[in-house]
PDB file of N, CA, C and O in Angstrom:
ATOM      1  N   UNK A   1       0.847  -1.169   0.000  1.00  0.00           N
ATOM      2  CA  UNK A   1       0.000   0.000   0.000  1.00  0.00           C
ATOM      3  C   UNK A   1       0.894   1.234   0.000  1.00  0.00           C
ATOM      4  O   UNK A   1       1.769   1.373   0.855  1.00  0.00           O
ATOM      5  N   UNK A   2       0.682   2.096  -0.924  1.00  0.00           N
ATOM      6  CA  UNK A   2       1.393   3.371  -0.966  1.00  0.00           C
ATOM      7  C   UNK A   2       0.589   4.401  -0.196  1.00  0.00           C
ATOM      8  O   UNK A   2      -0.604   4.582  -0.439  1.00  0.00           O
ATOM      9  N   UNK A   3       1.249   5.072   0.731  1.00  0.00           N
ATOM     10  CA  UNK A   3       0.601   6.139   1.486  1.00  0.00           C
ATOM     11  C   UNK A   3       1.681   7.142   1.885  1.00  0.00           C
ATOM     12  O   UNK A   3       2.797   6.747   2.223  1.00  0.00           O
ATOM     13  N   UNK A   4       1.358   8.436   1.848  1.00  0.00           N
ATOM     14  CA  UNK A   4       2.371   9.442   2.162  1.00  0.00           C
ATOM     15  C   UNK A   4       2.959   9.331   3.575  1.00  0.00           C
ATOM     16  O   UNK A   4       4.078   9.791   3.804  1.00  0.00           O
ATOM     17  N   UNK A   5       2.231   8.732   4.526  1.00  0.00           N
ATOM     18  CA  UNK A   5       2.734   8.603   5.893  1.00  0.00           C
ATOM     19  C   UNK A   5       3.622   7.380   6.095  1.00  0.00           C
ATOM     20  O   UNK A   5       4.313   7.282   7.109  1.00  0.00           O
ATOM     21  N   UNK A   6       3.612   6.444   5.140  1.00  0.00           N
ATOM     22  CA  UNK A   6       4.388   5.210   5.287  1.00  0.00           C
ATOM     23  C   UNK A   6       5.783   5.403   4.700  1.00  0.00           C
ATOM     24  O   UNK A   6       5.949   5.741   3.528  1.00  0.00           O
ATOM     25  N   UNK A   7       6.783   5.177   5.560  1.00  0.00           N
ATOM     26  CA  UNK A   7       8.167   5.269   5.120  1.00  0.00           C
ATOM     27  C   UNK A   7       8.637   3.928   4.556  1.00  0.00           C
ATOM     28  O   UNK A   7       9.296   3.877   3.517  1.00  0.00           O
ATOM     29  N   UNK A   8       8.284   2.831   5.264  1.00  0.00           N
ATOM     30  CA  UNK A   8       8.755   1.513   4.856  1.00  0.00           C
ATOM     31  C   UNK A   8       7.862   0.446   5.490  1.00  0.00           C
ATOM     32  O   UNK A   8       7.308   0.647   6.571  1.00  0.00           O
ATOM     33  N   UNK A   9       7.734  -0.680   4.808  1.00  0.00           N
ATOM     34  CA  UNK A   9       7.051  -1.848   5.365  1.00  0.00           C
ATOM     35  C   UNK A   9       8.054  -2.988   5.387  1.00  0.00           C
ATOM     36  O   UNK A   9       8.616  -3.369   4.360  1.00  0.00           O
ATOM     37  N   UNK A  10       8.264  -3.525   6.594  1.00  0.00           N
ATOM     38  CA  UNK A  10       9.191  -4.655   6.758  1.00  0.00           C
ATOM     39  C   UNK A  10       8.372  -5.890   7.084  1.00  0.00           C
ATOM     40  O   UNK A  10       7.399  -5.824   7.835  1.00  0.00           O
ATOM     41  N   UNK A  11       8.777  -7.023   6.511  1.00  0.00           N
ATOM     42  CA  UNK A  11       7.989  -8.235   6.709  1.00  0.00           C
ATOM     43  C   UNK A  11       8.876  -9.465   6.798  1.00  0.00           C
ATOM     44  O   UNK A  11       9.019 -10.197   5.819  1.00  0.00           O
ATOM     45  N   UNK A  12       9.480  -9.705   7.972  1.00  0.00           N
ATOM     46  CA  UNK A  12      10.192 -10.973   8.155  1.00  0.00           C
ATOM     47  C   UNK A  12       9.171 -12.062   8.494  1.00  0.00           C
ATOM     48  O   UNK A  12       8.784 -12.212   9.652  1.00  0.00           O
ATOM     49  N   UNK A  13       8.744 -12.810   7.499  1.00  0.00           N
ATOM     50  CA  UNK A  13       7.690 -13.804   7.726  1.00  0.00           C
ATOM     51  C   UNK A  13       6.352 -13.114   7.854  1.00  0.00           C
ATOM     52  O   UNK A  13       6.051 -12.182   7.108  1.00  0.00           O
ATOM     53  N   UNK A  14       5.537 -13.572   8.811  1.00  0.00           N
ATOM     54  CA  UNK A  14       4.228 -12.949   9.001  1.00  0.00           C
ATOM     55  C   UNK A  14       4.278 -11.735   9.926  1.00  0.00           C
ATOM     56  O   UNK A  14       3.289 -11.008  10.019  1.00  0.00           O
ATOM     57  N   UNK A  15       5.383 -11.495  10.605  1.00  0.00           N
ATOM     58  CA  UNK A  15       5.492 -10.303  11.432  1.00  0.00           C
ATOM     59  C   UNK A  15       5.720  -9.109  10.501  1.00  0.00           C
ATOM     60  O   UNK A  15       6.670  -9.084   9.719  1.00  0.00           O
ATOM     61  N   UNK A  16       4.834  -8.133  10.604  1.00  0.00           N
ATOM     62  CA  UNK A  16       4.877  -6.998   9.689  1.00  0.00           C
ATOM     63  C   UNK A  16       5.070  -5.715  10.484  1.00  0.00           C
ATOM     64  O   UNK A  16       4.347  -5.458  11.446  1.00  0.00           O
ATOM     65  N   UNK A  17       6.037  -4.920  10.084  1.00  0.00           N
ATOM     66  CA  UNK A  17       6.274  -3.623  10.697  1.00  0.00           C
ATOM     67  C   UNK A  17       6.045  -2.522   9.682  1.00  0.00           C
ATOM     68  O   UNK A  17       6.671  -2.502   8.623  1.00  0.00           O
ATOM     69  N   UNK A  18       5.148  -1.608  10.008  1.00  0.00           N
ATOM     70  CA  UNK A  18       4.860  -0.476   9.130  1.00  0.00           C
ATOM     71  C   UNK A  18       5.517   0.750   9.764  1.00  0.00           C
ATOM     72  O   UNK A  18       5.041   1.276  10.770  1.00  0.00           O
ATOM     73  N   UNK A  19       6.606   1.188   9.162  1.00  0.00           N
ATOM     74  CA  UNK A  19       7.384   2.319   9.668  1.00  0.00           C
ATOM     75  C   UNK A  19       6.772   3.606   9.123  1.00  0.00           C
ATOM     76  O   UNK A  19       6.714   3.814   7.911  1.00  0.00           O
ATOM     77  N   UNK A  20       6.320   4.461  10.030  1.00  0.00           N
ATOM     78  CA  UNK A  20       5.664   5.703   9.640  1.00  0.00           C
ATOM     79  C   UNK A  20       6.619   6.885   9.731  1.00  0.00           C
ATOM     80  O   UNK A  20       7.666   6.809  10.374  1.00  0.00           O
ATOM     81  N   UNK A  21       6.244   7.962   9.083  1.00  0.00           N
ATOM     82  CA  UNK A  21       7.042   9.189   9.103  1.00  0.00           C
ATOM     83  C   UNK A  21       6.729  10.047  10.325  1.00  0.00           C
ATOM     84  O   UNK A  21       7.304  11.123  10.491  1.00  0.00           O
ATOM     85  N   UNK A  22       5.820   9.580  11.181  1.00  0.00           N
ATOM     86  CA  UNK A  22       5.489  10.282  12.414  1.00  0.00           C
ATOM     87  C   UNK A  22       5.151   9.273  13.499  1.00  0.00           C
ATOM     88  O   UNK A  22       5.139   8.069  13.240  1.00  0.00           O
ATOM     89  N   UNK A  23       4.877   9.741  14.699  1.00  0.00           N
ATOM     90  CA  UNK A  23       4.583   8.863  15.828  1.00  0.00           C
ATOM     91  C   UNK A  23       3.372   7.979  15.525  1.00  0.00           C
ATOM     92  O   UNK A  23       2.387   8.439  14.948  1.00  0.00           O
ATOM     93  N   UNK A  24       3.455   6.708  15.918  1.00  0.00           N
ATOM     94  CA  UNK A  24       2.431   5.725  15.546  1.00  0.00           C
ATOM     95  C   UNK A  24       1.380   5.484  16.613  1.00  0.00           C
ATOM     96  O   UNK A  24       0.380   4.819  16.340  1.00  0.00           O
ATOM     97  N   UNK A  25       1.573   6.005  17.825  1.00  0.00           N
ATOM     98  CA  UNK A  25       0.670   5.694  18.932  1.00  0.00           C
ATOM     99  C   UNK A  25      -0.787   5.968  18.666  1.00  0.00           C
ATOM    100  O   UNK A  25      -1.640   5.131  18.965  1.00  0.00           O
ATOM    101  N   UNK A  26      -1.091   7.127  18.106  1.00  0.00           N
ATOM    102  CA  UNK A  26      -2.506   7.456  17.865  1.00  0.00           C
ATOM    103  C   UNK A  26      -3.128   6.558  16.802  1.00  0.00           C
ATOM    104  O   UNK A  26      -4.329   6.293  16.840  1.00  0.00           O
ATOM    105  N   UNK A  27      -2.323   6.091  15.859  1.00  0.00           N
ATOM    106  CA  UNK A  27      -2.840   5.207  14.820  1.00  0.00           C
ATOM    107  C   UNK A  27      -3.140   3.814  15.380  1.00  0.00           C
ATOM    108  O   UNK A  27      -4.114   3.173  14.984  1.00  0.00           O
ATOM    109  N   UNK A  28      -2.294   3.355  16.302  1.00  0.00           N
ATOM    110  CA  UNK A  28      -2.525   2.050  16.933  1.00  0.00           C
ATOM    111  C   UNK A  28      -3.839   2.073  17.709  1.00  0.00           C
ATOM    112  O   UNK A  28      -4.610   1.115  17.656  1.00  0.00           O
ATOM    113  N   UNK A  29      -4.092   3.163  18.428  1.00  0.00           N
ATOM    114  CA  UNK A  29      -5.349   3.283  19.171  1.00  0.00           C
ATOM    115  C   UNK A  29      -6.548   3.291  18.236  1.00  0.00           C
ATOM    116  O   UNK A  29      -7.562   2.656  18.526  1.00  0.00           O
ATOM    117  N   UNK A  30      -6.445   3.998  17.121  1.00  0.00           N
ATOM    118  CA  UNK A  30      -7.551   4.036  16.160  1.00  0.00           C
ATOM    119  C   UNK A  30      -7.780   2.672  15.516  1.00  0.00           C
ATOM    120  O   UNK A  30      -8.923   2.301  15.250  1.00  0.00           O
ATOM    121  N   UNK A  31      -6.702   1.919  15.263  1.00  0.00           N
ATOM    122  CA  UNK A  31      -6.856   0.565  14.735  1.00  0.00           C
ATOM    123  C   UNK A  31      -7.587  -0.316  15.740  1.00  0.00           C
ATOM    124  O   UNK A  31      -8.462  -1.099  15.370  1.00  0.00           O
ATOM    125  N   UNK A  32      -7.222  -0.185  17.017  1.00  0.00           N
ATOM    126  CA  UNK A  32      -7.889  -0.948  18.069  1.00  0.00           C
ATOM    127  C   UNK A  32      -9.374  -0.605  18.105  1.00  0.00           C
ATOM    128  O   UNK A  32     -10.210  -1.493  18.268  1.00  0.00           O
ATOM    129  N   UNK A  33      -9.702   0.656  17.955  1.00  0.00           N
ATOM    130  CA  UNK A  33     -11.101   1.088  17.930  1.00  0.00           C
ATOM    131  C   UNK A  33     -11.866   0.455  16.771  1.00  0.00           C
ATOM    132  O   UNK A  33     -13.083   0.284  16.848  1.00  0.00           O
ATOM    133  N   UNK A  34     -11.157   0.107  15.698  1.00  0.00           N
ATOM    134  CA  UNK A  34     -11.790  -0.537  14.537  1.00  0.00           C
ATOM    135  C   UNK A  34     -11.745  -2.061  14.630  1.00  0.00           C
ATOM    136  O   UNK A  34     -12.153  -2.752  13.696  1.00  0.00           O
ATOM    137  N   UNK A  35     -11.253  -2.585  15.750  1.00  0.00           N
ATOM    138  CA  UNK A  35     -11.228  -4.031  15.939  1.00  0.00           C
ATOM    139  C   UNK A  35      -9.996  -4.722  15.403  1.00  0.00           C
ATOM    140  O   UNK A  35      -9.989  -5.944  15.253  1.00  0.00           O
ATOM    141  N   UNK A  36      -8.939  -3.955  15.109  1.00  0.00           N
ATOM    142  CA  UNK A  36      -7.698  -4.532  14.589  1.00  0.00           C
ATOM    143  C   UNK A  36      -6.637  -4.446  15.686  1.00  0.00           C
ATOM    144  O   UNK A  36      -6.329  -3.360  16.175  1.00  0.00           O
ATOM    145  N   UNK A  37      -6.085  -5.590  16.068  1.00  0.00           N
ATOM    146  CA  UNK A  37      -5.051  -5.610  17.097  1.00  0.00           C
ATOM    147  C   UNK A  37      -3.695  -5.325  16.470  1.00  0.00           C
ATOM    148  O   UNK A  37      -3.237  -6.054  15.590  1.00  0.00           O
ATOM    149  N   UNK A  38      -3.064  -4.257  16.933  1.00  0.00           N
ATOM    150  CA  UNK A  38      -1.730  -3.874  16.471  1.00  0.00           C
ATOM    151  C   UNK A  38      -0.965  -3.365  17.681  1.00  0.00           C
ATOM    152  O   UNK A  38      -1.564  -2.934  18.666  1.00  0.00           O
ATOM    153  N   UNK A  39       0.342  -3.415  17.607  1.00  0.00           N
ATOM    154  CA  UNK A  39       1.207  -2.988  18.700  1.00  0.00           C
ATOM    155  C   UNK A  39       2.219  -1.981  18.190  1.00  0.00           C
ATOM    156  O   UNK A  39       2.450  -1.867  16.986  1.00  0.00           O
ATOM    157  N   UNK A  40       2.821  -1.250  19.119  1.00  0.00           N
ATOM    158  CA  UNK A  40       3.943  -0.386  18.766  1.00  0.00           C
ATOM    159  C   UNK A  40       5.231  -1.198  18.806  1.00  0.00           C
ATOM    160  O   UNK A  40       5.395  -2.080  19.648  1.00  0.00           O
ATOM    161  N   UNK A  41       6.129  -0.895  17.901  1.00  0.00           N
ATOM    162  CA  UNK A  41       7.478  -1.478  17.900  1.00  0.00           C
ATOM    163  C   UNK A  41       8.442  -0.308  17.722  1.00  0.00           C
ATOM    164  O   UNK A  41       9.036  -0.130  16.659  1.00  0.00           O
ATOM    165  N   UNK A  42       8.581   0.474  18.767  1.00  0.00           N
ATOM    166  CA  UNK A  42       9.313   1.728  18.666  1.00  0.00           C
ATOM    167  C   UNK A  42       8.303   2.852  18.503  1.00  0.00           C
ATOM    168  O   UNK A  42       7.098   2.610  18.435  1.00  0.00           O
ATOM    169  N   UNK A  43       8.789   4.055  18.442  1.00  0.00           N
ATOM    170  CA  UNK A  43       7.896   5.214  18.410  1.00  0.00           C
ATOM    171  C   UNK A  43       7.115   5.346  17.108  1.00  0.00           C
ATOM    172  O   UNK A  43       5.979   5.820  17.112  1.00  0.00           O
ATOM    173  N   UNK A  44       7.714   4.931  15.997  1.00  0.00           N
ATOM    174  CA  UNK A  44       7.100   5.178  14.687  1.00  0.00           C
ATOM    175  C   UNK A  44       6.650   3.920  13.947  1.00  0.00           C
ATOM    176  O   UNK A  44       6.254   4.010  12.785  1.00  0.00           O
ATOM    177  N   UNK A  45       6.699   2.756  14.583  1.00  0.00           N
ATOM    178  CA  UNK A  45       6.416   1.508  13.873  1.00  0.00           C
ATOM    179  C   UNK A  45       5.170   0.834  14.437  1.00  0.00           C
ATOM    180  O   UNK A  45       5.054   0.615  15.643  1.00  0.00           O
ATOM    181  N   UNK A  46       4.242   0.511  13.540  1.00  0.00           N
ATOM    182  CA  UNK A  46       3.079  -0.293  13.886  1.00  0.00           C
ATOM    183  C   UNK A  46       3.419  -1.741  13.558  1.00  0.00           C
ATOM    184  O   UNK A  46       3.849  -2.050  12.446  1.00  0.00           O
ATOM    185  N   UNK A  47       3.222  -2.628  14.534  1.00  0.00           N
ATOM    186  CA  UNK A  47       3.569  -4.047  14.346  1.00  0.00           C
ATOM    187  C   UNK A  47       2.298  -4.877  14.288  1.00  0.00           C
ATOM    188  O   UNK A  47       1.414  -4.752  15.136  1.00  0.00           O
ATOM    189  N   UNK A  48       2.224  -5.724  13.278  1.00  0.00           N
ATOM    190  CA  UNK A  48       1.134  -6.682  13.130  1.00  0.00           C
ATOM    191  C   UNK A  48       1.720  -8.083  13.260  1.00  0.00           C
ATOM    192  O   UNK A  48       2.760  -8.386  12.676  1.00  0.00           O
ATOM    193  N   UNK A  49       1.049  -8.929  14.027  1.00  0.00           N
ATOM    194  CA  UNK A  49       1.474 -10.325  14.204  1.00  0.00           C
ATOM    195  C   UNK A  49       0.288 -11.235  13.911  1.00  0.00           C
ATOM    196  O   UNK A  49      -0.319 -11.773  14.837  1.00  0.00           O
ATOM    197  N   UNK A  50      -0.049 -11.414  12.646  1.00  0.00           N
ATOM    198  CA  UNK A  50      -1.227 -12.225  12.319  1.00  0.00           C
ATOM    199  C   UNK A  50      -0.970 -13.709  12.561  1.00  0.00           C
ATOM    200  O   UNK A  50       0.174 -14.164  12.519  1.00  0.00           O
ATOM    201  N   UNK A  51      -2.040 -14.458  12.812  1.00  0.00           N
ATOM    202  CA  UNK A  51      -1.884 -15.897  12.990  1.00  0.00           C
ATOM    203  C   UNK A  51      -1.604 -16.581  11.649  1.00  0.00           C
ATOM    204  O   UNK A  51      -1.889 -16.032  10.585  1.00  0.00           O
ATOM    205  N   UNK A  52      -1.050 -17.770  11.722  1.00  0.00           N
ATOM    206  CA  UNK A  52      -0.755 -18.523  10.497  1.00  0.00           C
ATOM    207  C   UNK A  52      -2.013 -18.840   9.695  1.00  0.00           C
ATOM    208  O   UNK A  52      -1.937 -19.065   8.487  1.00  0.00           O
ATOM    209  N   UNK A  53      -3.156 -18.861  10.351  1.00  0.00           N
ATOM    210  CA  UNK A  53      -4.398 -19.243   9.675  1.00  0.00           C
ATOM    211  C   UNK A  53      -5.204 -18.028   9.203  1.00  0.00           C
ATOM    212  O   UNK A  53      -6.406 -18.147   8.968  1.00  0.00           O
ATOM    213  N   UNK A  54      -4.570 -16.873   9.061  1.00  0.00           N
ATOM    214  CA  UNK A  54      -5.275 -15.673   8.613  1.00  0.00           C
ATOM    215  C   UNK A  54      -5.785 -15.882   7.185  1.00  0.00           C
ATOM    216  O   UNK A  54      -5.113 -16.493   6.355  1.00  0.00           O
ATOM    217  N   UNK A  55      -6.979 -15.365   6.920  1.00  0.00           N
ATOM    218  CA  UNK A  55      -7.579 -15.520   5.594  1.00  0.00           C
ATOM    219  C   UNK A  55      -7.333 -14.259   4.758  1.00  0.00           C
ATOM    220  O   UNK A  55      -6.974 -13.207   5.287  1.00  0.00           O
ATOM    221  N   UNK A  56      -7.529 -14.388   3.469  1.00  0.00           N
ATOM    222  CA  UNK A  56      -7.384 -13.227   2.579  1.00  0.00           C
ATOM    223  C   UNK A  56      -8.384 -12.131   2.937  1.00  0.00           C
ATOM    224  O   UNK A  56      -8.057 -10.946   2.864  1.00  0.00           O
ATOM    225  N   UNK A  57      -9.601 -12.516   3.322  1.00  0.00           N
ATOM    226  CA  UNK A  57     -10.604 -11.527   3.710  1.00  0.00           C
ATOM    227  C   UNK A  57     -10.157 -10.753   4.955  1.00  0.00           C
ATOM    228  O   UNK A  57     -10.370  -9.544   5.041  1.00  0.00           O
ATOM    229  N   UNK A  58      -9.542 -11.443   5.913  1.00  0.00           N
ATOM    230  CA  UNK A  58      -9.050 -10.779   7.115  1.00  0.00           C
ATOM    231  C   UNK A  58      -7.894  -9.838   6.792  1.00  0.00           C
ATOM    232  O   UNK A  58      -7.796  -8.752   7.361  1.00  0.00           O
ATOM    233  N   UNK A  59      -7.031 -10.251   5.890  1.00  0.00           N
ATOM    234  CA  UNK A  59      -5.933  -9.381   5.457  1.00  0.00           C
ATOM    235  C   UNK A  59      -6.493  -8.128   4.797  1.00  0.00           C
ATOM    236  O   UNK A  59      -6.036  -7.021   5.083  1.00  0.00           O
ATOM    237  N   UNK A  60      -7.472  -8.292   3.921  1.00  0.00           N
ATOM    238  CA  UNK A  60      -8.097  -7.144   3.259  1.00  0.00           C
ATOM    239  C   UNK A  60      -8.722  -6.200   4.284  1.00  0.00           C
ATOM    240  O   UNK A  60      -8.651  -4.981   4.131  1.00  0.00           O
ATOM    241  N   UNK A  61      -9.333  -6.760   5.326  1.00  0.00           N
ATOM    242  CA  UNK A  61      -9.962  -5.946   6.372  1.00  0.00           C
ATOM    243  C   UNK A  61      -8.922  -5.105   7.117  1.00  0.00           C
ATOM    244  O   UNK A  61      -9.162  -3.932   7.402  1.00  0.00           O
ATOM    245  N   UNK A  62      -7.777  -5.697   7.428  1.00  0.00           N
ATOM    246  CA  UNK A  62      -6.720  -4.970   8.130  1.00  0.00           C
ATOM    247  C   UNK A  62      -6.130  -3.881   7.242  1.00  0.00           C
ATOM    248  O   UNK A  62      -5.902  -2.763   7.704  1.00  0.00           O
ATOM    249  N   UNK A  63      -5.885  -4.192   5.985  1.00  0.00           N
ATOM    250  CA  UNK A  63      -5.331  -3.193   5.057  1.00  0.00           C
ATOM    251  C   UNK A  63      -6.301  -2.026   4.894  1.00  0.00           C
ATOM    252  O   UNK A  63      -5.883  -0.869   4.879  1.00  0.00           O
ATOM    253  N   UNK A  64      -7.586  -2.325   4.774  1.00  0.00           N
ATOM    254  CA  UNK A  64      -8.593  -1.273   4.650  1.00  0.00           C
ATOM    255  C   UNK A  64      -8.639  -0.414   5.913  1.00  0.00           C
ATOM    256  O   UNK A  64      -8.712   0.812   5.832  1.00  0.00           O
ATOM    257  N   UNK A  65      -8.596  -1.056   7.074  1.00  0.00           N
ATOM    258  CA  UNK A  65      -8.603  -0.318   8.341  1.00  0.00           C
ATOM    259  C   UNK A  65      -7.367   0.552   8.465  1.00  0.00           C
ATOM    260  O   UNK A  65      -7.466   1.698   8.903  1.00  0.00           O
ATOM    261  N   UNK A  66      -6.204   0.035   8.090  1.00  0.00           N
ATOM    262  CA  UNK A  66      -4.970   0.810   8.156  1.00  0.00           C
ATOM    263  C   UNK A  66      -5.053   2.030   7.257  1.00  0.00           C
ATOM    264  O   UNK A  66      -4.673   3.126   7.669  1.00  0.00           O
ATOM    265  N   UNK A  67      -5.540   1.860   6.042  1.00  0.00           N
ATOM    266  CA  UNK A  67      -5.674   2.990   5.127  1.00  0.00           C
ATOM    267  C   UNK A  67      -6.643   4.029   5.690  1.00  0.00           C
ATOM    268  O   UNK A  67      -6.372   5.228   5.621  1.00  0.00           O
ATOM    269  N   UNK A  68      -7.754   3.586   6.237  1.00  0.00           N
ATOM    270  CA  UNK A  68      -8.734   4.490   6.815  1.00  0.00           C
ATOM    271  C   UNK A  68      -8.142   5.283   7.962  1.00  0.00           C
ATOM    272  O   UNK A  68      -8.350   6.492   8.063  1.00  0.00           O
ATOM    273  N   UNK A  69      -7.406   4.602   8.826  1.00  0.00           N
ATOM    274  CA  UNK A  69      -6.793   5.251   9.989  1.00  0.00           C
ATOM    275  C   UNK A  69      -5.714   6.250   9.559  1.00  0.00           C
ATOM    276  O   UNK A  69      -5.634   7.345  10.114  1.00  0.00           O
ATOM    277  N   UNK A  70      -4.907   5.892   8.601  1.00  0.00           N
ATOM    278  CA  UNK A  70      -3.852   6.799   8.138  1.00  0.00           C
ATOM    279  C   UNK A  70      -4.443   8.017   7.418  1.00  0.00           C
ATOM    280  O   UNK A  70      -3.867   9.104   7.462  1.00  0.00           O
ATOM    281  N   UNK A  71      -5.579   7.836   6.763  1.00  0.00           N
ATOM    282  CA  UNK A  71      -6.220   8.948   6.053  1.00  0.00           C
ATOM    283  C   UNK A  71      -6.916   9.913   7.002  1.00  0.00           C
ATOM    284  O   UNK A  71      -7.147  11.070   6.652  1.00  0.00           O
ATOM    285  N   UNK A  72      -7.256   9.442   8.211  1.00  0.00           N
ATOM    286  CA  UNK A  72      -8.014  10.297   9.139  1.00  0.00           C
ATOM    287  C   UNK A  72      -7.146  11.314   9.846  1.00  0.00           C
ATOM    288  O   UNK A  72      -7.646  12.098  10.652  1.00  0.00           O
TER     289      UNK A  72
END
């Protein structure tokens, strides 16, 4: 996903780190409000740790929520 706030996306396996150009705390809270569990990994990184059995529909839901949160 291309977004002006995203500096880099790192993905060693299923652990995904979205490195932002600004502090990530408020975005993590907004994701939680939308039902998406995400954690901070440093001040500017949102970390996702999906289960091995994640479905394509669930991935699409998280990507949509992330885009919505970053746009707000």
